PQR file with spaces between the fields and no chain letter, atoms N, CA, C, O and H, PARSE charges and radii, in Angstrom:
ATOM       1  N    UNK     1     107.898  264.748   55.075 -0.4000 1.5000
ATOM       2  CA   UNK     1     108.714  263.127   54.515 -0.0000 2.0000
ATOM       3  C    UNK     1     108.864  263.723   52.888  0.5500 1.7000
ATOM       4  O    UNK     1     107.948  263.996   52.111 -0.5500 1.4000
ATOM       5  N    UNK     2     110.227  263.814   52.687 -0.4000 1.5000
ATOM       6  CA   UNK     2     110.750  264.049   51.403 -0.0000 2.0000
ATOM       7  C    UNK     2     110.230  263.262   50.305  0.5500 1.7000
ATOM       8  O    UNK     2     110.723  262.134   50.309 -0.5500 1.4000
ATOM       9  H    UNK     2     110.970  263.593   53.318  0.4000 1.0000
ATOM      10  N    UNK     3     109.350  263.478   49.303 -0.4000 1.5000
ATOM      11  CA   UNK     3     108.904  262.525   48.733 -0.0000 2.0000
ATOM      12  C    UNK     3     110.020  262.906   47.128  0.5500 1.7000
ATOM      13  O    UNK     3     109.912  262.001   46.300 -0.5500 1.4000
ATOM      14  H    UNK     3     108.950  264.394   49.300  0.4000 1.0000
ATOM      15  N    UNK     4     110.602  263.608   46.862 -0.4000 1.5000
ATOM      16  CA   UNK     4     111.513  263.506   45.965 -0.0000 2.0000
ATOM      17  C    UNK     4     112.605  262.783   46.418  0.5500 1.7000
ATOM      18  O    UNK     4     113.339  262.944   45.444 -0.5500 1.4000
ATOM      19  H    UNK     4     110.689  264.343   47.534  0.4000 1.0000
ATOM      20  N    UNK     5     113.210  262.140   47.149 -0.4000 1.5000
ATOM      21  CA   UNK     5     114.258  261.517   47.279 -0.0000 2.0000
ATOM      22  C    UNK     5     113.918  259.772   46.765  0.5500 1.7000
ATOM      23  O    UNK     5     113.137  258.868   47.064 -0.5500 1.4000
ATOM      24  H    UNK     5     112.614  262.010   47.940  0.4000 1.0000
ATOM      25  N    UNK     6     114.900  259.987   45.951 -0.4000 1.5000
ATOM      26  CA   UNK     6     114.819  258.373   44.963 -0.0000 2.0000
ATOM      27  C    UNK     6     114.635  257.256   45.278  0.5500 1.7000
ATOM      28  O    UNK     6     114.222  256.383   44.515 -0.5500 1.4000
ATOM      29  H    UNK     6     115.534  260.721   45.708  0.4000 1.0000
ATOM      30  N    UNK     7     114.962  257.085   46.654 -0.4000 1.5000
ATOM      31  CA   UNK     7     115.102  255.758   47.428 -0.0000 2.0000
ATOM      32  C    UNK     7     113.287  255.899   47.884  0.5500 1.7000
ATOM      33  O    UNK     7     112.579  254.893   47.929 -0.5500 1.4000
ATOM      34  H    UNK     7     115.298  257.795   47.274  0.4000 1.0000
ATOM      35  N    UNK     8     112.888  256.942   48.111 -0.4000 1.5000
ATOM      36  CA   UNK     8     111.413  256.699   49.275 -0.0000 2.0000
ATOM      37  C    UNK     8     110.905  256.736   48.044  0.5500 1.7000
ATOM      38  O    UNK     8     109.828  256.181   48.261 -0.5500 1.4000
ATOM      39  H    UNK     8     113.463  257.759   48.074  0.4000 1.0000
ATOM      40  N    UNK     9     110.903  257.068   46.556 -0.4000 1.5000
ATOM      41  CA   UNK     9     109.897  256.832   45.653 -0.0000 2.0000
ATOM      42  C    UNK     9     110.038  255.531   45.084  0.5500 1.7000
ATOM      43  O    UNK     9     109.169  255.112   44.319 -0.5500 1.4000
ATOM      44  H    UNK     9     111.778  257.519   46.379  0.4000 1.0000
ATOM      45  N    UNK    10     111.414  254.589   45.484 -0.4000 1.5000
ATOM      46  CA   UNK    10     111.180  253.103   45.138 -0.0000 2.0000
ATOM      47  C    UNK    10     110.542  252.301   45.906  0.5500 1.7000
ATOM      48  O    UNK    10     110.074  251.244   45.483 -0.5500 1.4000
ATOM      49  H    UNK    10     112.120  254.929   46.105  0.4000 1.0000
ATOM      50  N    UNK    11     110.426  252.726   47.241 -0.4000 1.5000
ATOM      51  CA   UNK    11     109.670  251.732   48.535 -0.0000 2.0000
ATOM      52  C    UNK    11     108.285  252.195   48.049  0.5500 1.7000
ATOM      53  O    UNK    11     107.500  251.277   47.809 -0.5500 1.4000
ATOM      54  H    UNK    11     110.806  253.585   47.585  0.4000 1.0000
ATOM      55  N    UNK    12     107.811  253.537   47.846 -0.4000 1.5000
ATOM      56  CA   UNK    12     106.624  253.721   47.762 -0.0000 2.0000
ATOM      57  C    UNK    12     105.723  252.637   45.927  0.5500 1.7000
ATOM      58  O    UNK    12     104.621  252.148   45.677 -0.5500 1.4000
ATOM      59  H    UNK    12     108.449  254.282   48.040  0.4000 1.0000
ATOM      60  N    UNK    13     106.950  252.771   45.232 -0.4000 1.5000
ATOM      61  CA   UNK    13     106.649  252.332   44.275 -0.0000 2.0000
ATOM      62  C    UNK    13     106.712  250.937   44.469  0.5500 1.7000
ATOM      63  O    UNK    13     106.196  250.556   43.418 -0.5500 1.4000
ATOM      64  H    UNK    13     107.846  253.168   45.435  0.4000 1.0000
ATOM      65  N    UNK    14     107.094  249.558   45.322 -0.4000 1.5000
ATOM      66  CA   UNK    14     107.045  248.647   45.578 -0.0000 2.0000
ATOM      67  C    UNK    14     105.968  248.326   46.368  0.5500 1.7000
ATOM      68  O    UNK    14     105.461  247.221   46.176 -0.5500 1.4000
ATOM      69  H    UNK    14     107.513  249.867   46.176  0.4000 1.0000
ATOM      70  N    UNK    15     105.397  249.202   47.404 -0.4000 1.5000
ATOM      71  CA   UNK    15     103.537  248.942   47.974 -0.0000 2.0000
ATOM      72  C    UNK    15     102.882  249.067   46.591  0.5500 1.7000
ATOM      73  O    UNK    15     102.084  248.144   46.424 -0.5500 1.4000
ATOM      74  H    UNK    15     105.808  250.100   47.560  0.4000 1.0000
ATOM      75  N    UNK    16     102.942  249.740   45.749 -0.4000 1.5000
ATOM      76  CA   UNK    16     101.764  249.354   44.538 -0.0000 2.0000
ATOM      77  C    UNK    16     101.948  248.051   43.832  0.5500 1.7000
ATOM      78  O    UNK    16     101.271  247.101   44.225 -0.5500 1.4000
ATOM      79  H    UNK    16     103.591  250.489   45.884  0.4000 1.0000
ATOM      80  N    UNK    17     102.912  247.860   42.678 -0.4000 1.5000
ATOM      81  CA   UNK    17     103.371  246.783   42.617 -0.0000 2.0000
ATOM      82  C    UNK    17     104.863  246.825   41.954  0.5500 1.7000
ATOM      83  O    UNK    17     105.732  247.575   42.400 -0.5500 1.4000
ATOM      84  H    UNK    17     103.462  248.631   42.359  0.4000 1.0000
ATOM      85  N    UNK    18     104.979  246.358   41.363 -0.4000 1.5000
ATOM      86  CA   UNK    18     106.452  245.693   40.543 -0.0000 2.0000
ATOM      87  C    UNK    18     107.028  247.123   40.314  0.5500 1.7000
ATOM      88  O    UNK    18     106.076  247.711   39.802 -0.5500 1.4000
ATOM      89  H    UNK    18     104.273  245.748   41.000  0.4000 1.0000
ATOM      90  N    UNK    19     108.206  248.136   40.423 -0.4000 1.5000
ATOM      91  CA   UNK    19     108.287  249.410   39.973 -0.0000 2.0000
ATOM      92  C    UNK    19     109.497  248.994   38.830  0.5500 1.7000
ATOM      93  O    UNK    19     110.397  248.154   38.836 -0.5500 1.4000
ATOM      94  H    UNK    19     108.980  247.658   40.839  0.4000 1.0000
ATOM      95  N    UNK    20     109.171  249.730   38.130 -0.4000 1.5000
ATOM      96  CA   UNK    20     110.107  249.530   36.339 -0.0000 2.0000
ATOM      97  C    UNK    20     111.056  251.154   36.568  0.5500 1.7000
ATOM      98  O    UNK    20     112.257  251.023   36.807 -0.5500 1.4000
ATOM      99  H    UNK    20     108.440  250.412   38.125  0.4000 1.0000
ATOM     100  N    UNK    21     110.668  252.140   36.513 -0.4000 1.5000
ATOM     101  CA   UNK    21     111.529  252.967   36.891 -0.0000 2.0000
ATOM     102  C    UNK    21     111.002  254.430   37.506  0.5500 1.7000
ATOM     103  O    UNK    21     109.802  254.497   37.773 -0.5500 1.4000
ATOM     104  H    UNK    21     109.693  252.246   36.319  0.4000 1.0000
ATOM     105  N    UNK    22     111.702  255.415   37.705 -0.4000 1.5000
ATOM     106  CA   UNK    22     111.341  256.508   38.421 -0.0000 2.0000
ATOM     107  C    UNK    22     111.795  257.511   37.396  0.5500 1.7000
ATOM     108  O    UNK    22     112.843  257.263   36.800 -0.5500 1.4000
ATOM     109  H    UNK    22     112.677  255.360   37.487  0.4000 1.0000
ATOM     110  N    UNK    23     111.066  258.729   37.090 -0.4000 1.5000
ATOM     111  CA   UNK    23     111.161  259.868   35.993 -0.0000 2.0000
ATOM     112  C    UNK    23     112.122  260.728   36.426  0.5500 1.7000
ATOM     113  O    UNK    23     111.746  261.758   36.985 -0.5500 1.4000
ATOM     114  H    UNK    23     110.215  258.931   37.574  0.4000 1.0000
ATOM     115  N    UNK    24     113.174  260.540   36.298 -0.4000 1.5000
ATOM     116  CA   UNK    24     114.325  261.742   37.295 -0.0000 2.0000
ATOM     117  C    UNK    24     113.946  263.158   36.721  0.5500 1.7000
ATOM     118  O    UNK    24     114.230  264.108   37.450 -0.5500 1.4000
ATOM     119  H    UNK    24     113.479  259.703   35.844  0.4000 1.0000
ATOM     120  N    UNK    25     113.430  263.390   35.688 -0.4000 1.5000
ATOM     121  CA   UNK    25     112.886  264.678   35.356 -0.0000 2.0000
ATOM     122  C    UNK    25     111.896  265.335   36.510  0.5500 1.7000
ATOM     123  O    UNK    25     112.024  266.461   36.991 -0.5500 1.4000
ATOM     124  H    UNK    25     113.199  262.618   35.096  0.4000 1.0000
ATOM     125  N    UNK    26     111.186  264.655   36.739 -0.4000 1.5000
ATOM     126  CA   UNK    26     110.154  264.787   37.665 -0.0000 2.0000
ATOM     127  C    UNK    26     110.580  264.736   39.290  0.5500 1.7000
ATOM     128  O    UNK    26     110.214  265.259   40.343 -0.5500 1.4000
ATOM     129  H    UNK    26     111.082  263.740   36.349  0.4000 1.0000
ATOM     130  N    UNK    27     111.497  263.860   38.865 -0.4000 1.5000
ATOM     131  CA   UNK    27     111.943  263.222   40.512 -0.0000 2.0000
ATOM     132  C    UNK    27     112.704  264.769   41.596  0.5500 1.7000
ATOM     133  O    UNK    27     112.496  265.234   42.717 -0.5500 1.4000
ATOM     134  H    UNK    27     111.794  263.435   38.010  0.4000 1.0000
ATOM     135  N    UNK    28     113.419  265.013   40.683 -0.4000 1.5000
ATOM     136  CA   UNK    28     113.910  266.541   40.631 -0.0000 2.0000
ATOM     137  C    UNK    28     113.470  267.755   40.763  0.5500 1.7000
ATOM     138  O    UNK    28     114.178  268.701   41.106 -0.5500 1.4000
ATOM     139  H    UNK    28     113.588  264.635   39.772  0.4000 1.0000
ATOM     140  N    UNK    29     111.906  267.834   40.421 -0.4000 1.5000
ATOM     141  CA   UNK    29     111.406  268.894   40.695 -0.0000 2.0000
ATOM     142  C    UNK    29     111.826  270.095   39.425  0.5500 1.7000
ATOM     143  O    UNK    29     111.434  271.257   39.529 -0.5500 1.4000
ATOM     144  H    UNK    29     111.330  267.066   40.142  0.4000 1.0000
ATOM     145  N    UNK    30     112.790  269.557   38.072 -0.4000 1.5000
ATOM     146  CA   UNK    30     113.224  270.302   37.230 -0.0000 2.0000
ATOM     147  C    UNK    30     111.519  270.786   36.381  0.5500 1.7000
ATOM     148  O    UNK    30     111.439  272.005   36.235 -0.5500 1.4000
ATOM     149  H    UNK    30     113.109  268.613   37.987  0.4000 1.0000
ATOM     150  N    UNK    31     110.528  270.159   35.969 -0.4000 1.5000
ATOM     151  CA   UNK    31     109.452  270.032   35.509 -0.0000 2.0000
ATOM     152  C    UNK    31     108.344  269.004   36.022  0.5500 1.7000
ATOM     153  O    UNK    31     108.434  267.781   36.134 -0.5500 1.4000
ATOM     154  H    UNK    31     110.593  269.168   36.088  0.4000 1.0000
ATOM     155  N    UNK    32     106.977  270.087   36.379 -0.4000 1.5000
ATOM     156  CA   UNK    32     105.777  269.304   37.111 -0.0000 2.0000
ATOM     157  C    UNK    32     105.795  269.902   38.295  0.5500 1.7000
ATOM     158  O    UNK    32     106.581  270.813   38.552 -0.5500 1.4000
ATOM     159  H    UNK    32     106.904  271.080   36.288  0.4000 1.0000
ATOM     160  N    UNK    33     104.578  269.255   39.459 -0.4000 1.5000
ATOM     161  CA   UNK    33     104.721  269.305   40.659 -0.0000 2.0000
ATOM     162  C    UNK    33     104.997  267.723   41.068  0.5500 1.7000
ATOM     163  O    UNK    33     105.765  267.286   41.925 -0.5500 1.4000
ATOM     164  H    UNK    33     103.939  268.515   39.250  0.4000 1.0000
ATOM     165  N    UNK    34     104.220  267.098   40.279 -0.4000 1.5000
ATOM     166  CA   UNK    34     104.263  265.522   40.568 -0.0000 2.0000
ATOM     167  C    UNK    34     105.478  264.793   40.016  0.5500 1.7000
ATOM     168  O    UNK    34     106.109  265.244   39.060 -0.5500 1.4000
ATOM     169  H    UNK    34     103.595  267.452   39.583  0.4000 1.0000
ATOM     170  N    UNK    35     105.832  263.535   40.700 -0.4000 1.5000
ATOM     171  CA   UNK    35     107.111  262.931   40.570 -0.0000 2.0000
ATOM     172  C    UNK    35     106.078  261.516   39.549  0.5500 1.7000
ATOM     173  O    UNK    35     105.031  261.094   40.040 -0.5500 1.4000
ATOM     174  H    UNK    35     105.320  263.169   41.477  0.4000 1.0000
ATOM     175  N    UNK    36     106.528  261.041   38.347 -0.4000 1.5000
ATOM     176  CA   UNK    36     106.089  259.719   37.945 -0.0000 2.0000
ATOM     177  C    UNK    36     106.717  258.602   38.140  0.5500 1.7000
ATOM     178  O    UNK    36     107.946  258.543   38.117 -0.5500 1.4000
ATOM     179  H    UNK    36     107.379  261.384   37.948  0.4000 1.0000
ATOM     180  N    UNK    37     105.920  257.535   38.366 -0.4000 1.5000
ATOM     181  CA   UNK    37     106.590  256.351   38.481 -0.0000 2.0000
ATOM     182  C    UNK    37     106.317  255.478   38.050  0.5500 1.7000
ATOM     183  O    UNK    37     105.278  255.082   38.577 -0.5500 1.4000
ATOM     184  H    UNK    37     104.921  257.583   38.385  0.4000 1.0000
ATOM     185  N    UNK    38     106.744  254.679   37.123 -0.4000 1.5000
ATOM     186  CA   UNK    38     106.277  253.919   36.292 -0.0000 2.0000
ATOM     187  C    UNK    38     106.507  251.740   36.916  0.5500 1.7000
ATOM     188  O    UNK    38     107.476  250.981   36.926 -0.5500 1.4000
ATOM     189  H    UNK    38     107.588  255.001   36.695  0.4000 1.0000
ATOM     190  N    UNK    39     105.203  251.600   37.264 -0.4000 1.5000
ATOM     191  CA   UNK    39     105.093  249.979   37.427 -0.0000 2.0000
ATOM     192  C    UNK    39     104.704  249.031   36.703  0.5500 1.7000
ATOM     193  O    UNK    39     104.216  249.476   35.665 -0.5500 1.4000
ATOM     194  H    UNK    39     104.415  252.217   37.256  0.4000 1.0000
ATOM     195  N    UNK    40     104.687  247.861   36.760 -0.4000 1.5000
ATOM     196  CA   UNK    40     104.081  246.867   35.965 -0.0000 2.0000
ATOM     197  C    UNK    40     102.967  246.527   36.346  0.5500 1.7000
ATOM     198  O    UNK    40     102.976  246.402   37.571 -0.5500 1.4000
ATOM     199  H    UNK    40     105.083  247.499   37.604  0.4000 1.0000
ATOM     200  N    UNK    41     101.535  246.210   35.692 -0.4000 1.5000
ATOM     201  CA   UNK    41     100.154  245.860   36.111 -0.0000 2.0000
ATOM     202  C    UNK    41      99.784  244.949   35.679  0.5500 1.7000
ATOM     203  O    UNK    41      99.510  244.772   34.492 -0.5500 1.4000
ATOM     204  H    UNK    41     101.528  246.311   34.697  0.4000 1.0000
ATOM     205  N    UNK    42      99.696  244.147   36.598 -0.4000 1.5000
ATOM     206  CA   UNK    42      99.040  242.606   35.763 -0.0000 2.0000
ATOM     207  C    UNK    42      97.420  242.971   35.565  0.5500 1.7000
ATOM     208  O    UNK    42      96.588  243.301   36.410 -0.5500 1.4000
ATOM     209  H    UNK    42      99.919  244.291   37.562  0.4000 1.0000
ATOM     210  N    UNK    43      97.290  242.771   34.023 -0.4000 1.5000
ATOM     211  CA   UNK    43      95.803  243.040   33.793 -0.0000 2.0000
ATOM     212  C    UNK    43      94.866  241.734   34.277  0.5500 1.7000
ATOM     213  O    UNK    43      93.660  241.972   34.333 -0.5500 1.4000
ATOM     214  H    UNK    43      97.967  242.504   33.337  0.4000 1.0000
ATOM     215  N    UNK    44      95.159  240.821   34.515 -0.4000 1.5000
ATOM     216  CA   UNK    44      94.080  239.606   35.283 -0.0000 2.0000
ATOM     217  C    UNK    44      94.097  240.470   36.694  0.5500 1.7000
ATOM     218  O    UNK    44      92.909  240.769   36.819 -0.5500 1.4000
ATOM     219  H    UNK    44      96.139  240.628   34.469  0.4000 1.0000
ATOM     220  N    UNK    45      94.759  240.996   37.752 -0.4000 1.5000
ATOM     221  CA   UNK    45      94.482  241.732   38.850 -0.0000 2.0000
ATOM     222  C    UNK    45      93.994  243.334   38.755  0.5500 1.7000
ATOM     223  O    UNK    45      94.556  244.164   38.041 -0.5500 1.4000
ATOM     224  H    UNK    45      95.724  240.753   37.651  0.4000 1.0000
ATOM     225  N    UNK    46      92.945  243.580   39.537 -0.4000 1.5000
ATOM     226  CA   UNK    46      91.883  244.324   39.591 -0.0000 2.0000
ATOM     227  C    UNK    46      93.279  245.926   40.003  0.5500 1.7000
ATOM     228  O    UNK    46      94.385  245.634   40.459 -0.5500 1.4000
ATOM     229  H    UNK    46      92.489  242.905   40.117  0.4000 1.0000
ATOM     230  N    UNK    47      93.060  246.775   39.847 -0.4000 1.5000
ATOM     231  CA   UNK    47      93.738  248.551   39.933 -0.0000 2.0000
ATOM     232  C    UNK    47      93.668  248.741   40.978  0.5500 1.7000
ATOM     233  O    UNK    47      92.562  248.503   41.463 -0.5500 1.4000
ATOM     234  H    UNK    47      92.161  247.012   39.477  0.4000 1.0000
ATOM     235  N    UNK    48      94.722  249.248   41.897 -0.4000 1.5000
ATOM     236  CA   UNK    48      94.182  249.808   43.301 -0.0000 2.0000
ATOM     237  C    UNK    48      94.013  251.093   43.225  0.5500 1.7000
ATOM     238  O    UNK    48      94.401  251.929   42.410 -0.5500 1.4000
ATOM     239  H    UNK    48      95.621  249.442   41.503  0.4000 1.0000
ATOM     240  N    UNK    49      93.211  251.167   44.439 -0.4000 1.5000
ATOM     241  CA   UNK    49      92.318  252.912   44.383 -0.0000 2.0000
ATOM     242  C    UNK    49      93.132  253.462   44.992  0.5500 1.7000
ATOM     243  O    UNK    49      93.482  254.560   44.559 -0.5500 1.4000
ATOM     244  H    UNK    49      92.895  250.487   45.101  0.4000 1.0000
ATOM     245  N    UNK    50      93.748  252.961   46.195 -0.4000 1.5000
ATOM     246  CA   UNK    50      94.495  253.693   47.134 -0.0000 2.0000
ATOM     247  C    UNK    50      95.452  252.930   48.015  0.5500 1.7000
ATOM     248  O    UNK    50      95.130  251.754   47.841 -0.5500 1.4000
ATOM     249  H    UNK    50      93.464  252.069   46.547  0.4000 1.0000
ATOM     250  N    UNK    51      96.583  252.974   48.976 -0.4000 1.5000
ATOM     251  CA   UNK    51      97.401  252.747   49.463 -0.0000 2.0000
ATOM     252  C    UNK    51      97.807  253.466   51.062  0.5500 1.7000
ATOM     253  O    UNK    51      97.786  254.696   51.107 -0.5500 1.4000
ATOM     254  H    UNK    51      96.844  253.928   49.118  0.4000 1.0000
ATOM     255  N    UNK    52      98.108  252.826   52.132 -0.4000 1.5000
ATOM     256  CA   UNK    52      98.831  253.343   52.773 -0.0000 2.0000
ATOM     257  C    UNK    52     100.368  253.417   53.250  0.5500 1.7000
ATOM     258  O    UNK    52     101.161  252.475   53.250 -0.5500 1.4000
ATOM     259  H    UNK    52      98.125  251.826   52.095  0.4000 1.0000
ATOM     260  N    UNK    53     100.650  254.924   53.715 -0.4000 1.5000
ATOM     261  CA   UNK    53     101.612  255.412   53.831 -0.0000 2.0000
ATOM     262  C    UNK    53     102.039  256.428   55.182  0.5500 1.7000
ATOM     263  O    UNK    53     101.996  257.646   55.007 -0.5500 1.4000
ATOM     264  H    UNK    53     100.006  255.689   53.715  0.4000 1.0000
ATOM     265  N    UNK    54     102.330  256.038   56.131 -0.4000 1.5000
ATOM     266  CA   UNK    54     102.642  256.831   57.036 -0.0000 2.0000
ATOM     267  C    UNK    54     101.316  256.862   58.162  0.5500 1.7000
ATOM     268  O    UNK    54     100.924  257.793   58.866 -0.5500 1.4000
ATOM     269  H    UNK    54     102.366  255.049   56.274  0.4000 1.0000
ATOM     270  N    UNK    55     100.788  255.422   58.024 -0.4000 1.5000
ATOM     271  CA   UNK    55      99.438  255.345   58.630 -0.0000 2.0000
ATOM     272  C    UNK    55      98.434  256.316   58.348  0.5500 1.7000
ATOM     273  O    UNK    55      97.814  256.833   59.277 -0.5500 1.4000
ATOM     274  H    UNK    55     101.106  254.666   57.452  0.4000 1.0000
ATOM     275  N    UNK    56      98.201  256.631   57.099 -0.4000 1.5000
ATOM     276  CA   UNK    56      97.381  257.255   56.267 -0.0000 2.0000
ATOM     277  C    UNK    56      97.225  256.771   54.715  0.5500 1.7000
ATOM     278  O    UNK    56      98.090  256.444   53.903 -0.5500 1.4000
ATOM     279  H    UNK    56      98.705  256.210   56.344  0.4000 1.0000
ATOM     280  N    UNK    57      95.936  256.837   54.610 -0.4000 1.5000
ATOM     281  CA   UNK    57      95.065  256.226   53.317 -0.0000 2.0000
ATOM     282  C    UNK    57      95.665  257.060   52.420  0.5500 1.7000
ATOM     283  O    UNK    57      95.264  258.166   52.784 -0.5500 1.4000
ATOM     284  H    UNK    57      95.232  257.102   55.270  0.4000 1.0000
ATOM     285  N    UNK    58      96.420  257.236   51.414 -0.4000 1.5000
ATOM     286  CA   UNK    58      96.959  257.798   50.208 -0.0000 2.0000
ATOM     287  C    UNK    58      96.032  257.524   48.847  0.5500 1.7000
ATOM     288  O    UNK    58      95.746  256.328   48.901 -0.5500 1.4000
ATOM     289  H    UNK    58      96.745  256.338   51.118  0.4000 1.0000
ATOM     290  N    UNK    59      95.598  257.951   47.974 -0.4000 1.5000
ATOM     291  CA   UNK    59      94.785  258.233   47.179 -0.0000 2.0000
ATOM     292  C    UNK    59      95.979  257.990   45.755  0.5500 1.7000
ATOM     293  O    UNK    59      97.152  258.358   45.827 -0.5500 1.4000
ATOM     294  H    UNK    59      95.831  258.923   47.930  0.4000 1.0000
ATOM     295  N    UNK    60      95.453  257.398   44.684 -0.4000 1.5000
ATOM     296  CA   UNK    60      96.286  257.227   43.232 -0.0000 2.0000
ATOM     297  C    UNK    60      95.560  258.678   42.666  0.5500 1.7000
ATOM     298  O    UNK    60      94.348  258.873   42.768 -0.5500 1.4000
ATOM     299  H    UNK    60      94.501  257.100   44.625  0.4000 1.0000
ATOM     300  N    UNK    61      96.720  259.873   41.921 -0.4000 1.5000
ATOM     301  CA   UNK    61      96.099  260.111   41.208 -0.0000 2.0000
ATOM     302  C    UNK    61      96.232  259.904   39.696  0.5500 1.7000
ATOM     303  O    UNK    61      95.333  260.275   38.941 -0.5500 1.4000
ATOM     304  H    UNK    61      97.704  259.714   41.839  0.4000 1.0000
């Protein structure tokens, strides 16, 4: 699966929380090895440690 696809990153971000933006510099792999996604985090809710994608449990870095 291509994780540098902008649509795929928005879908992954929607599973985490409300997505605000995807960093285009890291999205197109011009800088760094990981793509950064900015999500809105509610302070009254606990942070997620992992999520499920393609039937596998993934951990946040």
